[in-house]
KOLZA-459914 format. One record per residue (C-alpha): chain; x, y, z. Coordinates in steps of 0.1 Angstrom, whole numbers. Example, Ala and Ser with C-alpha at 12.3 -4.5 7.8 and 13.67 -1.06 7.14 Angstrom:
REC  kette      X      Y      Z
REC      A    123    -45     78
REC      A    137    -11     71
***
This chain:
REC  kette      X      Y      Z
REC      A   -197   -140    -58
REC      A   -177   -115    -71
REC      A   -161    -85    -50
REC      A   -185    -48    -60
REC      A   -163    -25    -61
REC      A   -180     12    -65
REC      A   -155     34    -78
REC      A   -160     76    -71
REC      A   -142     96    -98
REC      A   -134     87   -131
REC      A   -102    102   -139
REC      A    -69     86   -149
REC      A    -64     70   -117
REC      A   -100     58   -113
REC      A    -99     46   -143
REC      A    -70     24   -143
REC      A    -76     13   -109
REC      A   -111      0   -127
REC      A    -99    -14   -157
REC      A    -75    -34   -140
REC      A   -100    -48   -108
REC      A   -126    -55   -139
REC      A    -93    -78   -154
REC      A    -91    -94   -119
REC      A   -128   -102   -122
REC      A   -143    -78    -95
REC      A   -177    -59   -102
REC      A   -172    -20   -112
REC      A   -191     10   -112
REC      A   -174     41   -118
REC      A   -198     73   -107
REC      A   -187    104   -125
REC      A   -199    139   -124
REC      A   -188    154   -154
REC      A   -207    147   -185
REC      A   -187    146   -217
REC      A   -162    117   -193
REC      A   -189     98   -181
REC      A   -199     92   -221
REC      A   -163     85   -228
REC      A   -159     61   -199
REC      A   -192     41   -212
REC      A   -176     42   -248
REC      A   -145     23   -230
REC      A   -167     -4   -214
REC      A   -169      7   -184
REC      A   -207      5   -159
REC      A   -207     44   -153
REC      A   -233     65   -135
REC      A   -237    100   -139
REC      A   -241    123   -107
REC      A   -224    142    -77
REC      A   -212    124    -51
REC      A   -213    150    -26
REC      A   -251    144    -27
REC      A   -260    119     -2
REC      A   -292    112    -20
REC      A   -276    103    -55
REC      A   -256     80    -36
REC      A   -279     57    -18
REC      A   -297     55    -51
REC      A   -269     52    -71
REC      A   -269     17    -46
REC      A   -226     28    -30
REC      A   -244     12      2
REC      A   -242    -22    -12
REC      A   -208    -21    -26
REC      A   -183    -43    -10
REC      A   -162    -17    -15
REC      A   -161     21    -20
REC      A   -129     43    -39
REC      A   -132     76    -34
REC      A   -111     86    -59
REC      A   -113    127    -61
REC      A    -78    137    -45
REC      A    -71    168    -60
REC      A   -113    181    -51
REC      A   -105    182    -10
REC      A   -135    191      3
REC      A   -154    170    -24
REC      A   -135    139    -14
REC      A   -141    146     22
REC      A   -176    156     23
REC      A   -185    121      2
REC      A   -164    100     31
REC      A   -183    116     52
REC      A   -212    103     40
REC      A   -203     69     30
REC      A   -194     69     69
REC      A   -229     77     73
REC      A   -243     51     51
REC      A   -223     27     66
REC      A   -207     14     41
REC      A   -186    -18     45
REC      A   -155     -4     33
REC      A   -141     33     25
REC      A   -104     41      6
REC      A    -97     76     -1
REC      A    -69     92    -21
REC      A    -50    121     -3
REC      A    -28    146    -20
REC      A     -9    153     11
REC      A     -8    143     55
REC      A    -32    161     65
REC      A    -61    158     41
REC      A    -52    122     50
REC      A    -59    128     87
REC      A    -90    140     79
REC      A    -96    113     55
REC      A    -92     91     84
REC      A   -110    110    109
REC      A   -141    111     93
REC      A   -144     77     83
REC      A   -120     67     56
REC      A   -110     30     65
REC      A    -76     28     40
REC      A    -62     62     30
REC      A    -40     63     -6
REC      A    -11     82    -19
REC      A    -12     68    -53
REC      A     18     94    -62
REC      A     41     90    -37
REC      A     33     53    -33
REC      A     38     53    -70
REC      A     75     72    -62
REC      A     86     53    -35
REC      A     82     14    -55
REC      A    101     33    -83
REC      A    128     47    -65
REC      A    133     11    -49
REC      A    133     -7    -83
REC      A    162     19    -95
REC      A    180     10    -60
REC      A    174    -30    -63
REC      A    212    -29    -71
REC      A    227    -14    -41
REC      A    199    -21    -14
REC      A    180    -52      3
REC      A    156    -66    -27
REC      A    117    -49    -15
REC      A     86    -68    -26
REC      A     50    -48    -16
REC      A     26    -66      0
REC      A     -5    -45      5
REC      A     -3     -2     12
REC      A     29      3     31
REC      A     38    -34     44
REC      A     67    -52     24
REC      A     89    -82     28
REC      A    122    -66     24
REC      A    161    -82     23
REC      A    184    -65     46
REC      A    222    -78     53
REC      A    236    -65     82
REC      A    268    -50     87
REC      A    291    -36    112
REC      A    271    -14    137
REC      A    250    -47    140
REC      A    252    -54    176
REC      A    253    -92    174
REC      A    229   -112    196
REC      A    201   -142    196
REC      A    165   -130    184
REC      A    150   -128    218
REC      A    176   -106    229
REC      A    174    -85    194
REC      A    137    -78    202
REC      A    134    -64    166
REC      A     94    -68    167
REC      A     93    -46    202
REC      A    118    -21    188
REC      A    121    -18    153
REC      A     83    -30    149
REC      A     97    -56    121
REC      A     94    -99    120
REC      A    119   -119    104
REC      A    103   -145     88
REC      A    139   -161     78
REC      A    175   -151     79
REC      A    198   -166     50
REC      A    235   -175     59
REC      A    264   -179     34
REC      A    295   -165     20
REC      A    286   -179    -19
REC      A    250   -169    -35
REC      A    251   -211    -48
REC      A    252   -216    -10
REC      A    233   -205     11
REC      A    212   -221     44
REC      A    179   -210     46
REC      A    175   -208     87
REC      A    142   -204    108
REC      A    142   -173    128
REC      A    133   -193    160
REC      A    143   -169    198
REC      A    176   -190    201
REC      A    192   -183    169
REC      A    224   -161    170
REC      A    224   -136    143
REC      A    259   -124    134
REC      A    271    -99    110
REC      A    266   -106     72
REC      A    233   -132     75
REC      A    207   -115     56
REC      A    175   -108     72
REC      A    139   -116     53
REC      A    118    -92     69
REC      A     79    -83     69
REC      A     71    -47     87
REC      A     61     -9     74
REC      A     78      5     44
REC      A     96     34     70
REC      A    103      9     95
REC      A    123     -8     75
REC      A    141     20     59
REC      A    153     33     93
REC      A    164     -3    103
REC      A    185     -6     68
REC      A    199     29     75
REC      A    210     21    110
REC      A    223    -17    102
REC      A    218    -21     68
REC      A    245    -28     40
REC      A    245    -23      9
REC      A    257    -45    -22
REC      A    284    -26    -36
REC      A    298    -19      0
REC      A    298    -64      4
REC      A    318    -60    -29
REC      A    346    -39    -15
***
């Protein structure tokens, strides 16, 4: 059975999300309050409903309670997104994803019932910055939300020791998945991160964690590719 996704707000973000979800096999419904925009979305082939998401009875009639995920993409309308999130929570929707404009907005959305809060503009900017910096920083692979897999080459400020001693999960909230060791990119040993494995300068740690945690650790102990070449 295809995952049922109900998107509230058919603007640029909502429609693009719906388009991609449909390509991935989801059963997508978009709710839009603007009649003109509703017609445009229908012409594009979307299953679209015209409704005011702040009206709880309209949400019930639309069947949001039967969706696997409801995405609130009306971030610019702060009051509307908060009221809608609260209504969905009271209707016991399985999973609520809400778009936030800033950190204060995000905190309110979380308090009124959002399971996941996203910042599309911020997240896109972060990912673009990381792509632009791939020639000088460790590689990054987004996984879900703010979680990533990253390559960090440890530098001169790094305190050497075995992984049990370094306590990266406890101190920095990042987990080591693999350790890459070697002077030549064509001759690298891939080491399993056992508790006894001794980590030294020049090793590349393949780590998993949140973006901000990885950034903090890389700033403190990492070295850039350019500095490696000097």
